[in-house]
SERO-4910 file (N, C-alpha, C, O; in steps of 0.05 Angstrom, whole numbers):
BEGIN
 pado doro    nc1    nc2    nc3   cac1   cac2   cac3    cc1    cc2    cc3    oc1    oc2    oc3
  Met    A     17    -23      0      0      0      0     18     25      0     36     27     16
  Ser    A     12     44    -18     27     69    -19     23     86      6      3     84     20
  Asp    A     44    102     12     40    120     36     16    138     34      2    143     54
  Thr    A      9    147      9    -14    166      5    -39    150     12    -55    160     27
  Leu    A    -42    126      1    -67    110      6    -68    104     35    -90    106     47
  Lys    A    -46     96     48    -47     89     76    -57    114     93    -74    110    111
  Arg    A    -47    136     88    -56    160    102    -85    167     96    -99    178    114
  Thr    A    -94    161     72   -122    167     66   -141    149     83   -162    157     93
  Phe    A   -132    124     84   -148    104    100   -149    113    129   -170    114    142
  Leu    A   -124    119    139   -123    128    168   -142    152    172   -155    153    193
  Gln    A   -143    172    155   -160    195    159   -189    186    160   -204    196    177
  Ala    A   -197    167    142   -224    157    143   -230    142    168   -252    145    178
  Phe    A   -212    126    179   -216    112    204   -219    131    227   -237    127    244
  Lys    A   -202    152    226   -205    171    246   -232    185    246   -244    189    267
  Tyr    A   -241    192    223   -268    206    218   -290    188    228   -310    198    237
  Leu    A   -288    162    226   -307    143    234   -307    138    266   -323    122    276
  Gly    A   -289    150    279   -286    147    308   -270    123    318   -271    116    341
  Leu    A   -256    111    299   -242     87    307   -217     93    324   -208     77    340
  Phe    A   -206    118    319   -183    125    335   -192    128    365   -178    119    384
  Ser    A   -215    142    370   -224    144    396   -231    118    410   -227    115    434
  Leu    A   -242     99    394   -249     73    405   -222     59    412   -221     47    433
  Ala    A   -202     61    395   -177     49    400   -163     59    425   -151     44    440
  Arg    A   -166     85    428   -154     97    452   -166     86    478   -151     81    497
  Phe    A   -193     81    477   -206     69    500   -197     40    505   -192     32    527
  Val    A   -197     25    484   -189     -3    486   -160     -8    495   -154    -27    509
  Thr    A   -143     11    487   -114      8    495   -107     27    517    -83     30    522
  Arg    A   -124     37    531   -120     58    552    -99     51    573    -85     68    584
  Arg    A    -97     24    579    -80     15    599    -49     12    589    -31      8    605
  Gly    A    -46     14    564    -20     12    552     -3     36    554    -12     58    548
  Leu    A     22     33    562     42     56    564     52     60    535     63     42    523
  Arg    A     49     84    525     62     93    500     88    106    506     90    125    521
  Ile    A    109     94    494    136    108    496    143    119    469    143    104    450
  Leu    A    147    145    468    156    156    443    186    158    440    200    162    460
  Cys    A    197    156    417    227    157    413    232    178    392    220    178    370
  Tyr    A    251    195    400    262    215    380    292    213    380    304    199    397
  His    A    303    225    360    333    225    359    344    254    357    346    268    377
  Gly    A    351    263    333    361    291    330    339    308    318    317    299    310
  Phe    A    347    334    318    327    355    308    343    372    288    366    379    294
  Ala    A    332    378    265    345    391    244    354    420    250    338    436    258
  Leu    A    380    425    248    391    452    249    395    464    220    397    488    217
  Ser    A    395    446    201    395    456    172    379    437    155    354    438    155
  Asp    A    393    418    141    379    400    122    380    371    132    376    353    116
  Glu    A    386    367    157    389    339    167    364    322    163    365    298    158
  Ser    A    342    336    165    315    320    163    311    311    134    296    292    129
  Asp    A    324    324    115    323    315     86    343    292     82    338    273     67
  Phe    A    365    294     97    386    274     95    378    248    108    381    226     96
  Arg    A    367    249    131    358    225    146    332    230    160    332    236    184
  Pro    A    310    230    146    284    238    159    277    218    181    260    226    198
  Lys    A    286    194    183    280    176    205    296    185    230    288    178    252
  Leu    A    318    197    227    336    204    248    333    233    258    335    238    282
  Phe    A    327    250    240    324    278    245    296    288    239    284    282    219
  Met    A    287    305    258    259    317    254    262    347    254    280    358    267
  Arg    A    246    360    238    245    390    238    234    400    265    216    388    275
  Pro    A    245    421    277    235    430    301    205    438    300    190    435    320
  Glu    A    195    448    276    168    453    274    150    429    276    127    431    286
  Thr    A    160    405    266    144    381    270    145    372    298    124    363    308
  Phe    A    165    375    312    167    368    342    147    385    357    132    376    374
  Gln    A    148    410    351    129    428    365    100    420    361     84    421    380
  Ala    A     93    411    336     66    403    331     59    376    346     36    372    353
  Arg    A     78    359    349     73    334    363     68    340    393     49    329    405
  Met    A     84    357    404     80    363    432     55    380    438     42    378    459
  Arg    A     47    398    418     22    411    422     -1    392    421    -21    395    435
  Tyr    A      1    371    404    -21    351    400    -23    335    427    -45    332    438
  Leu    A     -1    327    438     -2    313    464    -16    328    485    -32    317    500
  Ser    A     -9    354    487    -21    372    507    -51    377    501    -68    375    519
  Ala    A    -58    382    477    -86    389    469   -104    364    473   -127    367    481
  Gln    A    -94    339    469   -110    316    471   -110    304    498   -124    284    503
  Gly    A    -95    316    517    -96    309    545    -83    284    551    -92    269    569
  Tyr    A    -61    277    537    -45    251    543    -29    259    567    -16    280    567
  Pro    A    -30    242    588    -13    249    613     16    239    605     20    216    597
  Val    A     35    257    607     64    251    601     78    247    628     78    265    645
  Leu    A     90    223    630    102    217    655    133    213    651    141    208    628
  Ser    A    149    216    671    178    210    669    180    179    665    162    164    673
  Leu    A    202    171    654    206    143    651    207    127    677    198    103    678
  Asp    A    217    139    699    216    128    725    186    123    733    177    101    740
  Gln    A    171    145    732    142    142    739    128    122    721    111    108    731
  Ala    A    135    120    697    121    100    679    128     73    687    111     55    688
  Cys    A    153     68    693    161     40    700    150     31    728    143      8    732
  Gln    A    148     52    746    135     44    773    104     41    767     91     24    779
  Gly    A     94     56    750     65     51    746     59     25    733     39     12    740
  Leu    A     77     16    715     73    -11    702     75    -32    725     60    -51    726
  Glu    A     95    -28    742     99    -48    763     77    -50    783     70    -71    793
  Lys    A     65    -27    790     44    -26    811     16    -27    798     -4    -29    813
  Gly    A     14    -25    772    -13    -26    761    -28      3    765    -52      5    766
  Ser    A    -12     22    767    -25     49    774    -21     71    754    -23     94    761
  Leu    A    -15     61    728    -13     81    707    -38     95    702    -59     82    701
  Pro    A    -38    120    698    -62    135    687    -70    126    660    -52    118    646
  Asp    A    -94    127    652   -102    121    624    -86    136    603    -80    160    607
  Asp    A    -79    123    582    -65    135    560    -37    147    566    -28    167    553
  Ala    A    -23    136    585      2    147    594     22    147    573     24    128    558
  Val    A     39    167    572     59    170    552     87    178    565     88    194    583
  Ala    A    107    166    556    135    174    564    151    182    539    149    169    519
  Ile    A    166    203    542    180    213    518    210    207    522    222    213    543
  Thr    A    222    195    503    252    189    503    264    200    480    251    202    459
  Ile    A    291    208    482    306    218    460    333    204    461    346    203    482
  Asp    A    342    192    437    366    175    437    389    191    428    386    212    415
  Asp    A    412    183    435    439    191    426    449    215    439    472    216    446
  Gly    A    433    236    442    443    261    457    455    280    437    477    291    441
  Phe    A    442    286    415    452    306    395    450    333    407    433    339    424
  Tyr    A    468    350    399    467    379    408    440    391    404    432    407    421
  Ser    A    426    384    383    401    396    377    379    391    397    358    404    397
  Val    A    385    371    416    366    367    437    366    392    455    346    402    465
  Phe    A    391    402    460    393    426    477    382    451    462    368    468    474
  Arg    A    389    451    437    381    476    422    352    476    412    340    498    412
  Cys    A    340    454    406    313    454    394    291    441    411    269    452    414
  Ala    A    298    418    423    277    403    438    271    413    464    248    416    472
  Ala    A    293    419    480    290    429    508    272    452    512    255    451    530
  Pro    A    273    471    496    255    496    500    226    487    494    207    497    507
  Val    A    222    470    476    194    461    470    181    445    493    158    449    500
  Leu    A    197    426    504    190    410    526    186    425    551    169    418    567
  Lys    A    201    448    554    199    465    577    171    481    575    158    486    596
  Val    A    164    488    553    137    503    550    114    485    559     94    494    571
  His    A    116    460    554     94    442    560     98    429    587     81    414    596
  Ser    A    121    434    601    127    420    626    127    389    624    120    375    643
  Phe    A    137    380    601    138    351    596    164    339    605    185    349    597
  Pro    A    165    319    621    190    305    628    199    289    605    183    281    589
  Val    A    225    284    603    236    270    581    261    255    591    274    264    609
  Thr    A    267    232    580    292    217    585    309    219    559    300    212    537
  Val    A    333    229    563    353    232    542    375    211    546    389    212    566
  Tyr    A    376    192    528    396    172    529    422    181    513    421    184    489
  Val    A    444    183    529    468    195    516    490    175    514    498    163    533
  Thr    A    500    172    489    524    159    484    549    174    489    549    197    481
  Ser    A    569    165    501    589    183    514    614    187    497    627    207    501
  Tyr    A    621    171    478    646    173    465    648    199    449    668    214    451
  Tyr    A    629    205    433    629    229    416    621    254    433    626    277    425
  Ser    A    608    249    457    604    272    474    631    280    486    636    304    489
  Gln    A    648    262    492    676    269    501    693    281    479    708    301    483
  Met    A    691    270    453    708    278    432    699    305    419    716    320    410
  Gln    A    675    310    420    664    337    411    673    343    381    681    365    373
  Ser    A    670    322    365    671    325    337    648    312    324    636    294    336
  Pro    A    641    321    300    620    306    285    623    275    284    645    265    279
  Ile    A    601    261    289    602    232    289    613    222    261    600    225    240
  Phe    A    635    209    262    650    204    237    633    190    217    631    200    194
  Arg    A    620    165    224    604    151    205    583    169    194    578    169    170
  Leu    A    569    185    211    547    202    202    556    225    183    543    231    163
  Val    A    577    236    190    586    260    176    595    252    147    592    266    128
  Val    A    608    227    146    616    216    120    592    212    102    591    220     78
  Gln    A    572    199    115    546    193    100    533    219     91    522    220     69
  Tyr    A    534    241    108    522    265    101    537    278     78    524    288     60
  Met    A    563    279     78    578    292     57    574    277     30    572    289      9
  Phe    A    573    251     31    568    236      6    540    241     -4    536    243    -28
  Trp    A    521    244     14    494    251      5    492    279     -8    478    284    -28
  Lys    A    508    298      5    504    326     -3    523    334    -26    517    355    -38
  Thr    A    543    320    -32    564    327    -51    551    332    -80    534    316    -89
  Pro    A    560    354    -92    552    360   -120    570    347   -140    565    347   -164
  Glu    A    593    334   -130    614    324   -147    606    296   -161    589    281   -150
  Asn    A    618    292   -183    612    267   -197    635    245   -194    632    223   -202
  Asp    A    656    254   -180    679    235   -174    693    245   -150    690    267   -141
  Leu    A    709    227   -138    725    232   -116    754    226   -121    760    203   -128
  Asp    A    773    246   -118    800    241   -123    812    234    -96    812    250    -77
  Thr    A    822    209    -94    832    198    -69    863    202    -66    874    193    -46
  Ala    A    876    215    -84    905    218    -82    912    232    -56    902    254    -50
  Gly    A    930    219    -42    941    231    -18    925    226      7    932    235     28
  Leu    A    902    211      5    885    206     28    893    181     43    882    175     64
  Arg    A    911    165     32    920    141     46    898    122     50    898    108     70
  Leu    A    879    121     33    857    101     34    862     76     20    880     75      3
  Pro    A    849     54     26    852     28     10    840     31    -16    835     10    -29
  Leu    A    833     55    -26    821     61    -53    842     79    -65    855     94    -51
  Ser    A    844     78    -91    862     96   -105    851    106   -131    834     94   -143
  Gly    A    861    130   -139    852    141   -163    829    160   -160    822    169   -138
  Lys    A    817    167   -183    793    185   -185    769    164   -189    766    150   -209
  Leu    A    752    164   -167    732    145   -165    704    158   -174    697    179   -165
  Pro    A    690    145   -193    663    156   -201    643    154   -178    641    133   -164
  Leu    A    628    174   -174    605    175   -153    578    171   -164    557    174   -151
  Arg    A    578    164   -190    551    158   -203    554    131   -215    575    126   -227
  Pro    A    536    112   -213    509    116   -201    511    114   -170    534    111   -159
  Asn    A    490    117   -155    490    118   -129    499     92   -115    510     93    -93
  Glu    A    494     69   -127    506     44   -116    537     44   -115    549     33    -97
  Lys    A    548     55   -135    578     59   -134    587     77   -112    606     72    -98
  Lys    A    572    100   -110    578    118    -89    576    108    -61    591    115    -43
  Asp    A    555     90    -57    551     80    -30    573     60    -25    582     57     -2
  Ser    A    582     46    -44    603     25    -40    629     38    -31    643     29    -12
  Ile    A    636     60    -44    658     77    -37    657     88     -9    675     87      7
  Met    A    632     99     -4    628    111     22    633     91     45    648     97     64
  Trp    A    621     67     44    624     48     65    650     37     66    658     29     87
  Glu    A    666     37     45    693     29     47    710     48     63    728     40     78
  Ile    A    705     73     59    719     96     74    710     95    103    727     98    121
  Ile    A    683     89    108    676     89    137    689     64    151    699     66    174
  Arg    A    689     42    138    702     18    150    731     23    156    741     15    177
  Phe    A    745     37    138    774     42    142    777     60    164    795     55    181
  Gly    A    762     83    167    765    101    187    758     91    214    771     98    234
  Glu    A    737     73    216    730     62    242    747     41    251    748     36    276
  Thr    A    761     26    235    778      3    243    808      9    242    824     -4    254
  Arg    A    815     28    227    846     34    224    854     60    236    878     63    240
  Leu    A    838     79    240    846    106    250    835    112    277    814    103    285
  Glu    A    851    129    291    841    141    316    824    166    309    824    176    286
  Glu    A    811    177    330    794    199    325    806    223    313    795    233    294
  Pro    A    830    233    321    843    257    309    848    250    279    846    268    262
  Glu    A    856    226    272    860    220    244    834    219    228    833    225    204
  Arg    A    813    211    241    786    210    228    778    238    223    766    243    202
  Arg    A    784    258    240    776    285    235    790    295    210    778    308    193
  Ile    A    816    290    208    831    300    186    820    288    160    817    302    139
  Leu    A    815    261    161    805    250    137    777    261    129    772    265    105
  Ala    A    760    265    148    734    278    142    737    305    131    723    312    112
  Tyr    A    755    320    143    759    348    131    768    346    102    757    361     85
  Glu    A    789    328     96    797    326     68    777    316     50    775    325     27
  Leu    A    759    297     60    738    287     43    719    311     36    712    314     13
  Gly    A    712    327     56    694    348     53    705    367     31    690    375     12
  Thr    A    730    373     33    742    391     12    740    379    -15    733    394    -34
  Arg    A    744    354    -20    743    342    -46    714    336    -55    708    334    -79
  Leu    A    696    335    -35    669    330    -43    651    356    -45    628    355    -52
  Gly    A    666    378    -39    652    404    -42    633    409    -20    613    422    -25
  Val    A    637    398      5    621    401     28    638    413     50    660    404     54
  Asp    A    630    434     63    645    447     83    645    433    112    628    438    128
  Tyr    A    665    416    116    666    402    140    669    421    163    656    417    184
  Ser    A    684    442    160    689    461    182    660    474    192    655    477    216
  Asn    A    643    479    172    618    490    180    601    470    195    587    477    213
  Ile    A    602    444    187    587    423    201    598    422    230    582    421    249
  Gln    A    624    423    233    636    423    259    627    449    275    620    447    298
  Lys    A    627    470    263    618    496    276    589    496    284    583    505    306
  Thr    A    571    487    267    542    487    274    534    465    293    512    465    304
  Arg    A    552    444    295    548    420    311    522    404    304    510    391    321
  Glu    A    515    406    280    489    393    272    492    362    272    472    348    273
  Leu    A    517    352    270    520    323    272    539    316    298    552    296    299
  Ser    A    537    333    316    553    330    342    534    324    365    510    329    363
  Leu    A    547    315    387    531    309    411    534    329    432    552    347    430
  Leu    A    517    329    452    519    346    475    547    346    488    561    326    490
  Asn    A    556    370    496    582    370    512    575    367    542    551    369    550
  Pro    A    594    363    558    590    358    586    574    382    600    557    376    616
  Gln    A    580    405    594    565    428    607    537    428    599    520    435    616
  Glu    A    531    422    574    502    422    565    486    398    578    462    400    583
  Ile    A    501    375    584    489    353    597    483    361    625    461    356    634
  Arg    A    501    375    639    496    386    666    472    403    666    455    401    683
  Asp    A    472    422    648    451    442    646    423    429    642    403    436    655
  Leu    A    422    410    624    396    394    619    388    378    644    364    377    651
  Ala    A    407    367    658    399    353    682    390    373    704    371    366    719
  Thr    A    402    396    707    395    415    726    367    426    720    352    435    738
  Glu    A    360    426    694    333    436    687    311    415    689    288    419    683
  Gly    A    320    390    698    301    369    703    299    345    683    283    327    687
  Met    A    315    347    662    316    325    643    330    301    655    350    304    669
  Asp    A    320    278    649    330    254    660    352    243    639    345    233    617
  Ile    A    376    247    646    398    236    628    403    207    635    405    200    659
  Gln    A    404    189    615    407    160    621    428    148    602    441    162    586
  Leu    A    430    120    604    453    106    590    445     98    561    422     92    555
  His    A    466    100    544    463     91    516    488     77    506    492     75    482
  Thr    A    504     68    525    531     57    519    551     78    513    544    101    508
  His    A    578     70    514    600     88    508    605     92    478    609    114    469
  Arg    A    605     71    462    613     71    435    587     65    418    591     59    394
  His    A    563     67    427    539     62    413    538     34    401    534     30    377
  Arg    A    544     14    420    545    -13    412    541    -30    437    549    -22    458
  Leu    A    529    -54    434    524    -72    456    529   -101    447    511   -115    439
  Pro    A    555   -109    447    562   -135    438    549   -157    452    540   -153    475
  Glu    A    547   -182    442    537   -205    457    561   -219    471    566   -243    466
  Glu    A    574   -204    488    596   -215    503    596   -200    529    597   -175    530
  Gln    A    594   -214    551    589   -202    578    610   -182    585    604   -160    595
  Gly    A    634   -188    581    656   -169    588    654   -142    574    657   -121    586
  Leu    A    648   -144    548    646   -121    531    622   -104    537    623    -80    536
  Val    A    600   -117    544    575   -105    553    581    -89    579    573    -65    581
  Glu    A    594   -101    598    601    -89    623    618    -63    619    614    -42    630
  Arg    A    638    -68    602    655    -45    594    641    -21    582    647      2    589
  Glu    A    622    -26    563    607     -5    551    590     10    572    590     35    571
  Ile    A    577     -4    589    560      9    610    577     23    630    570     45    638
  Arg    A    599     10    639    617     24    658    628     50    648    627     70    662
  Gln    A    638     49    624    649     74    612    628     96    609    633    120    615
  Asn    A    604     88    601    581    106    597    576    118    624    573    143    626
  Arg    A    574    103    644    567    112    672    589    130    682    583    151    693
  Glu    A    614    122    678    636    138    690    637    166    677    646    185    690
  Phe    A    628    169    653    625    194    642    601    211    650    603    235    656
  Leu    A    579    199    651    553    213    655    546    218    685    538    240    692
  Glu    A    551    198    702    541    200    730    553    224    743    538    238    757
  Pro    A    578    231    740    590    255    755    575    280    744    574    300    759
  Leu    A    565    280    720    553    305    708    525    309    719    515    331    723
  Val    A    512    287    725    483    290    733    478    283    763    456    285    773
  Ser    A    500    274    776    499    271    806    478    250    814    463    255    833
  Lys    A    476    228    800    458    207    809    466    181    795    482    181    776
  Lys    A    456    158    805    462    133    794    442    128    770    418    133    773
  Leu    A    453    119    747    437    116    723    432     86    720    449     69    720
  Gln    A    405     81    717    396     54    714    377     46    693    366     24    692
  His    A    373     66    675    356     62    651    374     60    626    393     76    625
  Leu    A    369     43    608    385     38    583    369     40    559    346     31    560
  Cys    A    381     51    537    368     47    511    388     30    494    411     37    492
  Tyr    A    378      8    481    395     -7    464    405      8    441    388     19    426
  Pro    A    430     10    435    440     24    412    430     12    386    431    -12    383
  Ser    A    420     29    368    409     20    342    387     -1    345    381    -15    326
  Gly    A    376     -3    369    353    -22    372    363    -52    372    348    -71    371
  Val    A    390    -54    373    401    -83    372    402    -94    401    415    -82    418
  Trp    A    389   -117    405    388   -128    431    382   -159    431    372   -170    411
  Ser    A    387   -171    452    383   -199    454    375   -206    483    383   -192    501
  Lys    A    359   -227    486    353   -235    513    377   -245    529    377   -245    554
  Arg    A    399   -252    515    424   -258    526    435   -235    544    447   -240    565
  His    A    428   -210    535    436   -188    550    424   -185    577    437   -174    595
  Trp    A    401   -196    582    385   -188    605    398   -197    630    399   -179    648
  Pro    A    408   -222    635    421   -228    661    446   -210    665    452   -204    688
  Trp    A    459   -201    646    483   -184    649    473   -157    656    486   -145    673
  Leu    A    452   -147    644    441   -120    652    431   -120    680    434   -101    695
  Asp    A    418   -143    687    408   -146    714    432   -143    734    429   -128    754
  Arg    A    454   -155    729    477   -154    748    489   -127    747    502   -119    767
  Leu    A    485   -110    727    494    -83    725    474    -63    738    478    -39    737
  Glu    A    452    -75    748    430    -59    762    417    -41    742    409    -19    749
  Ile    A    413    -50    717    396    -37    698    368    -46    703    362    -70    703
  Ile    A    350    -26    707    321    -32    715    303    -32    691    283    -46    692
  Ser    A    310    -16    670    293    -16    645    312    -12    621    333      1    623
  Ala    A    303    -24    599    318    -19    573    297    -18    551    280    -35    548
  Thr    A    300      3    534    281      7    513    292     -3    487    316      0    482
  Thr    A    275    -15    470    280    -25    444    271     -6    423    260     16    430
  Cys    A    274    -12    398    260      1    377    237    -14    364    226     -7    343
  Gly    A    229    -35    379    206    -50    370    179    -35    376    176    -25    398
  Pro    A    161    -35    356    137    -20    360    116    -34    379    114    -58    380
  Gly    A    101    -18    393     79    -30    409     75    -16    435     92     -1    443
  Leu    A     54    -21    449     49    -10    475     58    -28    496     63    -52    490
  Asn    A     62    -19    522     74    -33    543     53    -38    564     38    -20    571
  Tyr    A     53    -63    574     33    -69    596     50    -83    619     75    -86    618
  Ala    A     34    -90    640     47   -101    664     64   -125    657     85   -129    671
  Glu    A     57   -141    637     71   -166    630     95   -161    611    110   -179    604
  Thr    A     98   -134    601    120   -129    582    146   -130    598    148   -116    618
  Pro    A    166   -145    590    193   -145    603    204   -118    604    205   -104    584
  Arg    A    213   -110    629    225    -84    633    250    -79    617    258    -56    613
  Leu    A    263   -100    610    288   -100    594    281   -101    565    299   -103    548
  Gly    A    257   -102    557    248   -103    528    225    -84    523    206    -92    509
  Leu    A    225    -59    534    203    -42    530    202    -32    502    222    -26    489
  Arg    A    177    -30    492    172    -24    464    169      8    461    162     22    480
  Arg    A    174     17    437    172     45    432    162     52    404    164     36    386
  Phe    A    151     76    400    144     85    372    166    104    364    170    124    377
  Leu    A    179     97    342    199    114    330    189    136    314    182    132    291
  Asp    A    187    159    325    176    184    309    198    198    295    220    199    305
  Gly    A    192    207    273    212    222    255    198    238    235    173    238    234
  Glu    A    215    253    219    203    269    198    189    253    177    172    263    163
  Asn    A    196    227    175    184    209    155    154    200    164    139    189    148
  Ile    A    147    206    189    122    199    198    102    223    195    108    245    205
  Ser    A     79    219    183     59    240    180     44    244    207     45    227    225
  Gln    A     30    267    208     14    271    232     -7    250    236    -12    242    259
  Ile    A    -21    242    215    -42    222    220    -31    195    228    -44    181    243
  Glu    A     -6    188    219      7    165    228     14    166    257     11    146    271
  Phe    A     24    190    265     31    194    294      4    191    310      5    178    331
  Glu    A    -17    202    302    -42    200    317    -52    172    319    -62    163    339
  Ala    A    -49    156    298    -57    129    297    -42    112    315    -53     94    328
  Glu    A    -16    117    318      1    102    338     -5    111    366     -7     93    383
  Leu    A     -9    136    371    -13    147    398    -41    138    408    -43    131    432
  Ser    A    -60    138    391    -87    128    400    -89     99    404   -108     90    417
  Gly    A    -70     83    395    -71     54    398    -83     40    374    -84     16    373
  Phe    A    -92     56    353   -105     43    330    -83     26    315    -90      4    305
  Ser    A    -59     36    312    -39     20    301    -31     -5    316    -24    -25    303
  Glu    A    -34     -4    342    -29    -28    359    -50    -48    353    -44    -71    351
  Ile    A    -75    -40    351    -96    -59    346    -93    -72    317    -97    -96    314
  Leu    A    -84    -56    297    -77    -68    273    -57    -89    274    -58   -110    261
  Arg    A    -37    -84    291    -15   -105    295    -28   -130    307    -21   -152    299
  Trp    A    -46   -126    327    -59   -149    339    -74   -167    319    -73   -191    320
  Val    A    -89   -153    302   -105   -166    280    -85   -181    262    -90   -205    256
  Arg    A    -64   -168    252    -47   -182    234    -34   -206    247    -28   -226    234
  Ala    A    -29   -204    273    -15   -227    286    -33   -252    289    -22   -274    292
  Val    A    -59   -248    288    -77   -272    289    -89   -281    263   -101   -302    261
  Leu    A    -84   -264    242    -95   -271    215    -79   -293    203    -54   -293    206
  Pro    A    -92   -314    191    -76   -334    177    -57   -322    155    -64   -305    139
  Gly    A    -33   -335    157    -12   -323    137      1   -298    144     17   -288    128
  Ser    A     -5   -286    167      6   -260    173     34   -265    185     48   -246    192
***
């Protein structure tokens, strides 16, 4: 079904009162919303699932307020699930990664509505304070007006003048450079490579660095957000959670060692990086005193939902307002229930 047709059907179902009915049927389910970054320039065109225009985020928060959805902190929501004391239609708001744009764009909007929020911060690039290498390389390859890339002098495992058309060829070159940078270089060398790539691709890396559109919160901004009441929580150190206990413990320990002194409290909520998780992680996370962990799997949360497997709705610029309303009302959840029991689904 095309996106246009899907949205037309959703509008019709809303008009028929099915969203209101769904909200009543699913009223005991906890809705957890997930956001990432907010566009300071054209990031929402580059990665609409990852970056949202500030205007769209403002509209989402106005809708929550106007429709009377009770917005709880993640702590309150988890306690409500445990005790069976959630208010009807309860919502928790989470933001992943800790982009600088959370401070610049999201925090003022949330403050207007007095909405609590949990911000899961990955610590490596918050310490480094440079654009995230993988993301900035992808962005520059997306934005480049050039038809080829001259690799002379870049010391890459690629040589010569490489064609950037068609897109399949460009993507292959891009991922080869990302793999090389992430496995063979240290961060200062990655910055130099990114700057040189930007020069040859006709994209101003220095401006990306200056505007911080692909950078994370710095330590002082994390302190400031925590002081203003935002709940800063864990997202691993290097945005990865391997299926090996020792490496998991190191990722969580390094993340805590960076964040806890900034927020002056023990951190016990985790967001799985990139939504990658396994039940094998659960006993390890228990031993690390993690009391909740959020996934990227869609759905509402009930008393029986595992606290280390909480479901969320990933909102982004790619999601229309009517799709957002369908998810929030529980109508999309009911459709998932129906599909799960239909033969052949």
